[in-house]
N, C-alpha and C positions, 0 to 999 in steps of 0.2 A: 827187476828183481822179482823173485817169486813171492807169493803170499806166505811161504813157509820160511821167509828170511830168518826169523828168530831161531829156527832150528840150526842155522849154520853160522850164527853170530858168535864171535869170541869177544869177551870184554877183558881188557888187559891194560897193564900200565903202559903208557907211551914210551917209546924207545927213541934214542937219539937219532936213528936212521928214519924215523917217521916224519921229520920236518916237512918234507915236500908234499906229503900226503895230508898232514895235519893242517898246514897253512890254509888250503882252501875252505876247510871246515871252520877254522878260526875267522877267516875273512867273511864267510857266510854269517857266522854268529854276529859279528860286529856290524855287518850290513843290516841284519835283521833289526838291530837296535839303533840304526841311523848313523853308524859310524862307517862312512864310505865316501869315496870322492874327496871333496875338500875337508870333510869332517873325519876322515879315516884316521885311526890311531897312527902316531908316528912309528916308523920302523923300529925305532930303538925300544919302544914299549913292547912290541911283538918279540924282539930279540931278548929283552930282559925277562919277559914272561916265560919264554921258551927255556932260558937258562935256569930259572928257578926250579923247574920241574927236575932238574938233575943236580941241584945243589942240596947236599945233606943238611946244610944249616937252614934251609928254608922249609917252612911247614906248608908248602904249596905242592899239590900232586895233580897229575893228569891221567885220565883213563881214555882209552879209545875203544870204539866198537869196530870190529873188523869183520868183513864178510868177503869170503873168497879172495883174500889178499888185498882188498880195498877198504880203506877207512871210511865208515859211514856215520860216525857220531864221535862226540867228545864230551867229556865232563871234567871240569877243573874244580877242585876243592882244597880247603885249607883248614887248619886247626888253629884255634886261638883260645885264650883263657877267658874265664867268665867270673863275674863277682857273685854269681849265684850258685855256683857248684864247684867241686873240687877238681874234677877232670876237665879235659879239654872239650870244646865245642867244635862241631864240624860245620863249616859253611860251604855250601855247594854254590860256587859263584857263577859258573858258566856251564850251560848244558845246550847241546845243539845236535841235530840229526840232519843229515843230507836230505834234501827235499824228496829224492827218489826213495828213501828208506822210511819216511815217516808213516806213522800208523801201523807199523809192523813190529812194534815192541822194543825197538832200540832204546828209546829214552827211558822206558820202564826198566830195562836190563841195566843201563848205566846208573840209574838212581839206586837200584837194588845193590849194585856193587859198591857204591859209595857208602850205603848203609852198613854193608859188611866191613868195609875198611875203617869206617868211623868206629864201629864197635870194637874191632880189633885194636884200634888206636887209643881205646880208653874213653871214647866220647859216649855219652848217653843221649845226645840230641844232634840231629842234622837239621839244618834250616836253610831256606833260600828265599829269594824274591823273584817276581816276574813283573812285567809291565801289566797294568790293568786291562790293556787291549789284547793280551795274549790268551784269548778265550780257548783255543784249541788245546794249548799246553795245560791250562787250568783244569780241563776235564781229566787229565791224567793226574795232575797234582792232587786234586780233590779226592782221588782214590788212593793215593799213596801216602798222604800226610794230612794233617789238620791245619786249617788257617789259624794263625796265632792271634789275629785281630789287631795286630800292631801295624801302624802306618809308618812308612819311612820318610823321614825329613833329611834334607841335606842342604849344605851350604858350600858352595865352591870357593876355594881360596886362590 
């Protein structure tokens, strides 16, 4: 791909016809976070996630980055209520760029589009998390957002 990749990138909502092109990106994202092979997500989780993007009652959305008819990135985000503000909050849950398109502005463009859609949806804040070892992505994130200072705790049930 050319170094002028971002000149030909289109960021758009995912379409139902995109599944076969979206799935390798989804699998790549999950593999990046260690969910592959024996630890891969069950197929029904992928199918449920995909269906939510097209369910008007679900506050879950998907964007894709397309270059010359090929999907090269994805962003999944959702809206939820907050106890500290009236409007919804936007959580950017998944962000992934194909390895051949990295460093060419795809993730930046996806985040910017999430910002625009969050604002249009009445949200005054977008937030996300990443793993502490994801240093390359954090270089971009540090330019596009501020670190909140919060640490995530979780307990699996």
